[in-house]
Each structure stands twice: as structure tokens, then as C-alpha cells.
Legacy VTK file of the C-alpha trace (Angstrom):
# vtk DataFile Version 3.0
C-alpha trace
ASCII
DATASET POLYDATA
POINTS 402 float
54.533 79.101 -23.357
52.367 78.984 -20.255
48.616 78.815 -20.440
46.165 81.424 -19.292
42.382 81.428 -19.086
41.949 83.284 -22.406
44.156 80.780 -24.254
42.368 77.841 -22.687
38.958 79.156 -23.720
40.251 79.622 -27.275
41.576 76.056 -27.594
39.682 73.924 -30.103
42.193 71.543 -31.670
42.630 68.158 -29.976
46.027 67.600 -28.369
48.207 68.345 -25.363
48.747 71.949 -24.339
51.553 72.325 -21.758
51.711 74.894 -18.982
55.070 73.992 -17.428
56.479 71.606 -14.862
54.843 68.672 -16.627
51.309 70.101 -16.332
49.228 70.095 -19.500
45.623 70.337 -20.630
44.538 67.526 -22.938
41.751 68.415 -25.372
39.898 65.370 -26.761
38.216 65.158 -30.192
34.874 65.601 -28.432
36.045 68.889 -26.899
36.470 67.629 -23.314
39.443 69.100 -21.452
41.422 67.125 -18.870
44.278 68.276 -16.666
47.238 65.879 -16.567
50.702 65.812 -15.033
53.544 64.029 -16.758
56.364 62.948 -14.442
58.924 60.235 -13.864
59.161 57.970 -10.833
61.559 55.073 -10.352
62.745 55.485 -13.927
59.257 55.230 -15.442
57.182 57.930 -17.128
53.795 58.242 -15.509
50.607 60.304 -15.720
48.452 61.785 -13.002
44.921 63.162 -13.532
43.942 66.441 -11.885
40.340 66.824 -13.027
38.273 68.388 -15.790
38.349 72.003 -16.930
36.514 74.297 -16.103
35.504 72.506 -12.843
39.210 72.532 -12.036
40.572 75.934 -13.037
44.109 76.834 -14.012
45.104 78.066 -10.530
43.878 74.876 -8.804
45.579 72.684 -11.421
48.884 74.455 -10.768
48.467 74.022 -7.007
47.929 70.298 -7.487
50.976 70.139 -9.758
53.144 71.861 -7.151
51.927 69.536 -4.397
52.628 66.504 -6.597
56.122 67.809 -7.293
56.822 68.084 -3.563
55.723 64.467 -3.173
58.050 63.395 -6.012
60.937 65.264 -4.410
60.380 63.215 -1.238
60.868 60.081 -3.336
57.193 59.069 -3.286
54.792 58.432 -6.161
51.818 60.845 -6.134
49.734 58.429 -8.209
50.240 55.695 -5.584
49.352 58.104 -2.792
46.200 59.120 -4.637
45.240 55.489 -5.169
45.844 54.688 -1.496
43.752 57.695 -0.422
40.934 56.573 -2.718
41.041 53.050 -1.274
41.067 54.463 2.252
38.021 56.583 1.456
36.195 53.512 0.149
37.214 51.560 3.260
36.042 54.336 5.587
32.727 54.589 3.768
32.190 50.858 4.346
33.344 51.018 7.988
30.503 53.139 9.297
29.892 53.275 13.022
26.758 51.176 12.605
28.610 48.494 10.641
31.347 48.271 13.285
28.830 48.403 16.143
26.824 45.509 14.708
30.037 43.558 14.211
30.970 44.246 17.852
27.482 43.252 19.028
27.796 39.966 17.190
31.196 39.381 18.787
29.889 40.168 22.288
26.578 38.331 22.090
28.169 34.991 22.977
28.985 36.360 26.432
25.525 37.867 26.990
22.080 36.469 27.593
19.645 36.827 24.706
17.610 39.368 26.650
20.624 41.534 27.488
21.899 41.462 23.905
18.474 42.480 22.638
18.292 45.417 25.061
21.710 46.684 23.962
20.707 46.420 20.285
17.497 48.331 20.985
19.354 51.234 22.641
21.796 51.474 19.744
18.952 51.354 17.222
16.898 54.006 19.005
19.516 56.439 20.333
22.810 55.965 18.505
22.424 54.748 14.920
19.982 57.502 13.825
22.552 60.153 14.796
25.987 58.700 14.027
25.319 55.271 12.513
26.049 56.292 8.906
29.189 58.241 9.729
32.535 56.539 8.929
33.903 55.550 12.306
37.323 57.005 11.425
35.745 60.445 11.003
33.736 60.557 14.230
34.886 63.025 16.851
34.322 63.064 20.634
31.894 66.001 20.444
29.545 63.930 18.249
29.531 61.022 20.689
29.118 63.448 23.589
26.018 64.902 21.918
24.486 61.426 21.558
25.100 60.552 25.202
23.946 63.921 26.546
20.681 63.612 24.600
19.984 60.330 26.422
20.813 61.906 29.779
18.609 64.947 29.071
15.514 62.783 28.810
16.148 61.532 32.336
17.942 58.274 31.529
21.307 58.954 33.147
22.148 55.304 33.780
21.362 54.390 30.170
23.549 57.297 29.028
26.450 56.026 31.135
26.186 52.470 29.801
25.767 53.685 26.219
28.942 55.766 26.444
30.864 52.746 27.698
29.534 50.624 24.848
30.338 53.226 22.192
33.877 53.353 23.550
33.985 49.553 23.391
33.061 49.695 19.698
36.004 52.035 19.101
38.352 49.702 21.017
37.102 46.826 18.881
37.747 48.874 15.719
41.332 49.584 16.814
41.927 45.950 17.765
40.744 44.757 14.358
42.752 47.382 12.448
39.740 49.330 11.197
40.952 52.636 12.656
44.417 53.779 13.664
43.599 55.114 17.139
40.716 55.505 19.570
39.708 59.192 19.796
37.171 58.459 22.584
39.661 57.488 25.298
39.305 60.795 27.136
35.507 60.682 27.328
34.860 59.908 31.004
31.294 59.447 32.324
32.146 61.325 35.519
33.289 64.353 33.509
30.628 64.240 30.796
27.477 63.253 32.715
25.876 64.736 35.808
26.556 62.945 39.118
23.792 60.523 40.059
22.813 59.219 43.438
23.125 55.447 43.694
19.653 53.939 43.447
19.334 50.437 44.844
16.717 48.034 43.557
13.481 48.303 45.496
13.131 45.432 47.935
10.941 44.266 50.784
12.346 44.057 54.281
11.905 41.183 56.688
9.282 43.279 58.471
7.268 43.406 55.208
7.219 39.627 54.780
4.007 38.768 56.684
1.950 41.277 54.709
3.535 40.219 51.430
2.931 36.516 52.059
-0.710 37.227 52.890
-1.095 39.106 49.606
0.743 36.410 47.662
-1.534 33.701 49.102
-4.578 35.764 48.074
-3.271 36.650 44.595
-5.712 35.642 41.867
-3.304 35.793 38.920
-1.882 32.960 36.822
-0.739 30.028 39.019
2.531 29.821 37.063
3.343 33.431 37.946
2.605 32.807 41.632
4.768 29.673 41.598
7.630 31.543 39.938
7.475 34.261 42.619
7.531 31.633 45.367
10.551 29.822 43.897
12.269 33.152 43.258
11.939 34.023 46.933
13.012 30.566 48.138
16.143 30.262 45.960
17.433 33.889 45.717
17.997 33.380 42.000
17.780 36.276 39.562
14.352 36.700 37.917
15.708 35.851 34.460
17.299 32.671 35.790
13.992 31.528 37.311
12.016 32.400 34.196
14.424 30.379 32.035
14.382 27.234 34.195
13.779 23.940 32.356
12.635 20.642 33.744
15.947 19.224 32.503
17.656 21.482 35.089
15.786 19.772 37.952
17.361 16.726 39.616
14.544 15.340 41.751
16.693 12.645 43.381
19.399 15.109 44.443
16.840 17.840 45.213
18.818 20.340 43.162
18.531 22.718 40.257
21.559 22.688 37.960
21.598 25.760 35.752
24.109 25.728 32.869
26.636 28.534 32.521
25.081 30.065 29.400
21.909 30.936 31.331
23.693 32.499 34.315
24.613 36.179 34.423
28.220 35.463 35.389
28.530 32.640 32.831
29.356 30.015 35.454
27.202 26.921 36.073
25.210 27.152 39.292
23.855 24.369 41.510
20.908 25.324 43.724
20.037 22.975 46.602
16.294 22.920 47.180
14.448 23.226 50.447
11.408 21.076 51.193
9.218 24.101 50.446
10.898 24.686 47.055
10.327 21.022 46.175
6.631 21.482 46.988
6.453 24.451 44.610
8.028 22.400 41.821
5.788 19.407 42.502
2.711 21.624 42.150
4.114 23.281 39.045
4.840 19.910 37.423
1.100 19.308 37.302
0.792 22.492 35.239
3.819 22.383 32.942
5.363 18.943 33.437
4.807 18.020 29.795
6.699 21.055 28.506
10.381 22.012 28.377
10.070 25.112 30.553
9.140 24.974 34.220
7.464 28.398 34.045
6.121 28.793 30.494
4.115 31.801 29.422
0.370 31.119 29.802
-0.165 32.799 26.427
2.817 31.408 24.485
3.608 28.024 26.095
6.766 27.610 24.014
8.249 30.741 25.578
9.200 31.627 29.134
7.283 34.096 31.262
8.002 37.592 29.970
10.506 39.874 31.675
7.778 42.137 33.077
5.396 39.421 34.300
6.789 39.090 37.824
7.075 42.831 38.457
3.584 43.355 37.049
2.229 40.772 39.499
3.919 42.584 42.373
2.381 45.844 41.162
-1.097 44.276 41.133
-0.531 43.163 44.709
0.078 46.783 45.631
3.885 46.902 45.577
4.439 49.182 42.559
7.277 51.513 43.498
8.015 49.495 46.661
9.441 46.174 45.532
10.791 44.424 42.458
11.296 40.751 41.666
15.071 41.246 41.767
14.706 42.692 45.265
14.056 39.247 46.763
17.813 38.650 46.490
18.430 41.679 48.670
15.787 40.497 51.151
17.461 37.078 51.388
20.980 38.518 51.685
20.100 41.116 54.303
18.043 38.738 56.449
20.579 35.910 56.289
23.507 38.209 57.081
21.677 39.800 60.003
20.887 36.312 61.318
24.619 35.563 61.435
25.006 33.146 58.524
28.392 32.811 56.786
28.802 35.645 54.275
30.766 33.429 51.853
27.947 30.889 51.815
25.370 33.627 51.198
27.433 35.118 48.358
27.873 31.698 46.756
24.120 31.114 46.863
23.644 34.491 45.163
26.059 33.258 42.439
28.300 36.260 42.973
31.851 35.955 41.675
34.867 36.854 43.763
36.236 40.152 42.423
39.651 39.699 44.003
41.359 37.477 41.426
44.000 36.228 43.849
41.396 35.256 46.431
39.186 33.725 43.730
41.997 31.414 42.635
42.069 29.841 46.114
38.419 30.195 46.988
36.321 28.004 44.717
34.270 26.197 47.342
30.702 25.416 46.348
29.516 25.197 49.990
26.758 22.880 48.781
25.970 21.326 52.183
26.114 24.709 53.901
23.907 26.293 51.258
21.386 23.473 51.591
21.127 24.188 55.327
20.971 27.934 54.644
18.121 27.651 52.138
16.165 25.316 54.393
16.602 27.847 57.226
15.426 30.587 54.836
12.331 28.628 53.770
11.471 27.863 57.401
11.992 31.525 58.277
9.538 32.526 55.538
6.973 30.058 56.882
7.453 31.449 60.378
6.932 34.977 59.090
3.712 33.817 57.408
2.266 33.255 60.848
3.600 36.502 62.270
1.428 39.504 63.102
0.755 41.409 59.895
1.784 45.060 59.825
0.660 46.499 56.492
3.112 48.902 54.937
1.984 52.482 54.328
2.467 54.374 51.117
5.344 56.771 51.349
6.936 54.820 54.198
9.579 53.271 51.950
12.135 55.213 49.946
LINES 1 403
402 0 1 2 3 4 5 6 7 8 9 10 11 12 13 14 15 16 17 18 19 20 21 22 23 24 25 26 27 28 29 30 31 32 33 34 35 36 37 38 39 40 41 42 43 44 45 46 47 48 49 50 51 52 53 54 55 56 57 58 59 60 61 62 63 64 65 66 67 68 69 70 71 72 73 74 75 76 77 78 79 80 81 82 83 84 85 86 87 88 89 90 91 92 93 94 95 96 97 98 99 100 101 102 103 104 105 106 107 108 109 110 111 112 113 114 115 116 117 118 119 120 121 122 123 124 125 126 127 128 129 130 131 132 133 134 135 136 137 138 139 140 141 142 143 144 145 146 147 148 149 150 151 152 153 154 155 156 157 158 159 160 161 162 163 164 165 166 167 168 169 170 171 172 173 174 175 176 177 178 179 180 181 182 183 184 185 186 187 188 189 190 191 192 193 194 195 196 197 198 199 200 201 202 203 204 205 206 207 208 209 210 211 212 213 214 215 216 217 218 219 220 221 222 223 224 225 226 227 228 229 230 231 232 233 234 235 236 237 238 239 240 241 242 243 244 245 246 247 248 249 250 251 252 253 254 255 256 257 258 259 260 261 262 263 264 265 266 267 268 269 270 271 272 273 274 275 276 277 278 279 280 281 282 283 284 285 286 287 288 289 290 291 292 293 294 295 296 297 298 299 300 301 302 303 304 305 306 307 308 309 310 311 312 313 314 315 316 317 318 319 320 321 322 323 324 325 326 327 328 329 330 331 332 333 334 335 336 337 338 339 340 341 342 343 344 345 346 347 348 349 350 351 352 353 354 355 356 357 358 359 360 361 362 363 364 365 366 367 368 369 370 371 372 373 374 375 376 377 378 379 380 381 382 383 384 385 386 387 388 389 390 391 392 393 394 395 396 397 398 399 400 401
């Protein structure tokens, strides 16, 4: 005889009370009532729990029985499916987006500089983790990621939004690669379709015409001598600011008149040899009197064990009056533009800038270091700077530069 709600409420005696199709309500001596399904699979009698009455009512228990029967008819074991689903739920709860993102960050950090890795972690911590970090990565949908990225764009940080989207998508690719999710649902999220178009903004840089005025201001600058020396070497070598700030005396070969920067401290992760002009050697000779007893060539004046901070060089330029007009990184553009306009070999210039050949076929056959040519180029550049120091000064006017 099938059960109904009135009969169930009237049950008091412990035992099994069947409803049909293997479904029964088990009443324990303490009065608790549990729904069970008795069935056979692969020749064995088995039990499957459906929940506790009255939280699970009679109608819901019958629905679960019918679903289990359909599974059995397909030749599968509903108890095994339930166990697998429970394990998957536990796995998904552990594989949150934040957990996978931190795993990906750890995997990537070997290819990044410490400063770059720290900046990426900071963006995730500030903009991404608070919104989707606790969500199981398998449950995240494109609209949730879109909302995160659009929020970054809406505060005026379009470039950060673009990079963050690419990195979130990279976390999903990593999760697929390492079998943490079945597929990547973010493949169709394209920056060009999600974010507003942005005009390309080049790094602010001086022009050759600005050099006389800049050199006059640099000579008169009353800041820390180490900062001034770093700016001079930055200009003379066309290195990136981070590469100059991280220079160590062990990188300097006085006899060969070269800097030899190991791959791990270069942006492109390839060792870089920098031939030094006579003027660059003078800068290093003067700086040796300041920091020669330390590991770093340009240590922080406040924390001698650390390099100059990332903002030190740009802050010095701002104090000289170049805020909004020039950045430390812009000296590379100044060098490249001036040298190209003077007719120097573009390949030699690019090699001095430590740019990598993007055409893989050409790169395979084009590995020349151009060391002798670069030595002549940098000596020409240093002499050109000295010549501009004596040129007529034409002070730049505010608003004259874009």
C-alpha cells in the first residue's frame, strides 16, 4: 500500500514503510524519518538515501526515485553518480578562481620580473578577487568576468582593464590545461568587443630639440647624486629604467668597458651586453665613489640594500619641470628617433634597445650582437648629447607638447 502524508504523520513504530518502486520511509527508534531507495545494480542489492522527512516531502522523494530508476535503466549506478557529483562539488569548492589565479601567478612568476609580478598580483587583489575570487572557477560565467573588467574601465583605466581581461582568460586556459575545468567559457570575450576603443598613447619623451634645455636642468638639479647619475646612464645606454635601477657592480666589466646584464633581469629574458661610451664610463667612475662598496650601482639613498624605487627617476624629472612632458622610459624613444633620423643602421639600434625579432623565421637567422657597431653608435650618441649641451637653449613651453 502506497504512502500518503496522513499515513506518514501517523507513523510511530520503528521500521521500513514502503511506497512502491523500492522507495520506503525508514523510521528509527528515536523517531527520525529517512527516505531510502532499495535497488539492484550489477547483481548486488544497494541503498540510496534521499533525505529526511519532512524536509524532503513525499512528492520530492518520488521524483528522486523516478530519476534514480531512469539512471538504473541506462545501466548506471545512481549511488555512484551521487558520490561522483559530491566529489565534484568538493573539488569545485576548492578550485575557486582565486586559488587557480594564485597557482597561475606562481607558475608565471619565473618568466616575469619581481616588479611586474607584484603589479599583477596587486591588480588581482584589488579588482578581481573581491568580486569573483571565492567563486568556483567552473561556475563562473562570461557576464561575471565582463562586469569585473568593465568596472576597471569605468574608472578610467582602460589599459588596465584590457590587460586584466587577458590575464583572467589566461587563468582559465591554465585551469583547462591542468584538468581543473572541462572547457574555457571565456574564449569569446574579446577586448575589442567588450571595451571601448582607445587611442594609442605613446610614452612621453623629449625630442632632440629639447635636449639642450633638459641637460641644463639636469646639470643644475639639486637632488640625490645617485638619482642624477642613474638618469645620465639611462640616457647614455638606452636601457629600460628598471634595468638601470637593478644594475650591480658585478655586471660591470671595467676592462672590456661593458655592462653584462643577465637574462633574468631583462624584460625579454635574454642576456644583454651594453658597450659603454667614454661618457658612460665617467658616470660609473663617479658613482663608484658613492656606492662602490655595495652590491647595487644605484642603491636607494634611504634603503641602501635596495635599488632606487620605481618612481624615483620620474619624480626627479617632474621636479625638473617635466611632469606630463617626459618619462624615464622616454629616453629610449629619444635615442631611437635621433639615431634613426641620423641614418644609423636600424638593426643595430634595435639590438641596442634589446628588442627581439618578432618574425620567428628572420630571428632564427638574425642573431648578430653587433657589438662593435653598437659601441660606435653609443659613442656617437654620447658625443651628440655633449654637442647638444653646448647648443642654444630653447626652453619648452607648457602645452607645446602633446
